[in-house]
C-alpha positions in Angstrom: 214.8 204.3 8.3 217.0 201.3 8.3 215.7 198.1 10.0 217.6 195.1 11.3 215.3 192.1 11.5 216.5 189.1 13.6 214.9 186.2 15.5 215.8 183.0 17.3 219.1 184.2 18.8 219.0 181.5 21.5 221.7 183.1 23.7 223.5 181.6 25.5 222.3 178.2 24.3 223.6 178.4 20.7 226.0 181.4 21.0 227.4 183.4 23.9 226.6 186.7 22.1 225.3 188.0 18.8 227.9 187.8 16.0 230.0 190.9 15.5 228.5 191.3 12.1 225.0 191.5 13.6 226.1 193.9 16.3 227.6 196.2 13.7 224.1 196.1 12.0 222.5 197.1 15.3 224.7 200.2 15.4 223.6 201.1 11.8 219.9 200.4 12.3 217.3 203.0 13.3 215.0 200.1 14.4 215.8 196.6 15.5 213.0 194.0 15.2 213.4 190.7 17.1 210.8 188.0 16.6 211.5 186.0 19.8 213.5 183.2 21.3 216.0 185.4 23.0 216.4 182.7 25.7 218.3 185.0 28.1 217.3 188.2 29.8 220.8 189.6 29.5 220.7 189.3 25.7 217.4 191.3 25.7 218.7 194.1 28.0 222.0 194.3 26.1 220.2 194.7 22.7 217.7 197.1 24.3 220.6 199.3 25.5 222.4 199.1 22.1 219.3 199.7 19.8 218.0 203.2 19.0 214.5 201.6 18.9 213.7 197.9 19.7 210.5 196.2 18.7 210.4 192.6 20.1 208.3 189.7 21.2 208.8 186.6 23.4 209.1 183.2 21.8 208.3 179.7 23.0 211.8 179.2 24.5 211.6 182.4 26.5 211.0 182.1 30.3 208.8 184.1 32.6 211.4 187.0 33.0 211.2 187.7 29.2 207.5 187.0 29.0 206.9 189.7 31.7 208.8 192.3 29.6 207.8 191.4 26.0 204.4 190.8 24.4 203.3 187.8 22.3 202.4 190.2 19.5 204.0 193.6 18.9 202.6 196.2 16.6 204.3 199.4 15.5 204.4 201.9 12.7 207.8 202.8 11.1 207.8 205.5 8.5 204.2 204.7 7.6 204.8 201.0 7.4 202.5 199.1 9.7 204.4 196.2 11.3 203.3 193.2 13.4 205.8 190.9 15.0 205.0 187.4 16.3 207.2 184.4 17.1 205.2 181.5 15.7 202.8 181.3 12.7 202.2 177.6 12.5 202.8 175.3 9.5 204.2 176.7 6.3 201.2 175.3 4.3 198.5 178.0 4.3 200.6 180.5 6.2 199.9 183.5 3.9 196.1 183.0 4.1 196.0 182.4 7.9 198.3 185.4 8.7 196.4 187.7 6.2 193.2 186.9 8.1 194.8 187.4 11.5 196.9 190.5 10.6 194.7 192.2 8.0 195.4 195.6 9.4 199.2 195.6 8.8 201.6 195.8 5.9 204.4 193.5 7.1 204.4 190.5 9.5 207.8 189.6 10.9 207.9 186.1 12.5 210.5 183.5 13.6 210.4 180.1 15.2 211.3 177.9 12.2 214.8 179.4 11.6 214.0 179.2 7.9 214.3 182.5 6.0 211.0 183.5 4.4 209.9 186.3 2.2 206.4 186.1 0.6 203.5 188.3 0.0 199.9 187.1 0.6 197.2 187.9 -2.1 196.0 190.6 0.3 199.4 192.4 0.0 200.6 191.4 3.5 204.3 190.7 3.3 205.6 187.9 5.6 209.3 188.0 6.6 211.3 185.5 8.7 215.0 186.4 9.0 216.1 182.9 10.0 218.6 182.9 12.8 222.0 184.5 13.2 223.2 182.0 15.7 221.3 178.7 15.2 220.9 177.7 11.5 219.4 174.3 12.2 219.0 172.6 8.9 219.7 175.8 6.9 223.0 176.2 5.0 223.8 179.5 6.7 223.1 181.7 9.7 221.0 184.7 8.5 219.3 188.0 9.3 217.4 190.6 7.3 217.8 194.3 6.7 215.3 196.7 5.1 214.4 200.3 4.6 211.1 201.8 5.6 210.1 205.1 3.9 206.9 206.7 2.7 204.7 203.9 3.8 206.7 201.2 1.9 209.2 198.6 2.9 212.1 198.6 0.4 215.5 197.0 -0.1 214.7 193.9 1.9 217.9 191.9 1.9 218.8 188.5 3.5 222.3 188.5 4.8 224.5 185.4 5.5 226.5 185.7 8.7 230.2 185.2 8.2 231.2 182.7 10.9 235.0 183.2 10.6 
């Protein structure tokens, strides 16, 4: 199964819509994972309508309308891979240890908030992924998102993509 992993889209604050490159990935993905900070109910309903399967959470910039529809933490299994999704994980220092203690029952934790791409593995084997942001790069050199493949209980082919802003 092909996964598209995004976060911190901040629509319409940072962009009016998702970039065409990301929308094309939505069409190819079997599962879209969004780690919060949608900022707009319309962007959520649009992505929900486009995605075959959507796993998402609310972020700190999401208002009551999104908080009513999305959990703070989402858990799902995709082709045997146990996923958890949360928006915020706290400071980078000690993140792997804290999250391994909090999410010891999953294989992969997807998070956002920092807009900083992140791909590490805790000593326990928990893989932590942050896709950055496709619309608000902040201090990062590029707008980004992740794709991956889930099969036979393993996450493979995790790839960070740079959004072409032409």
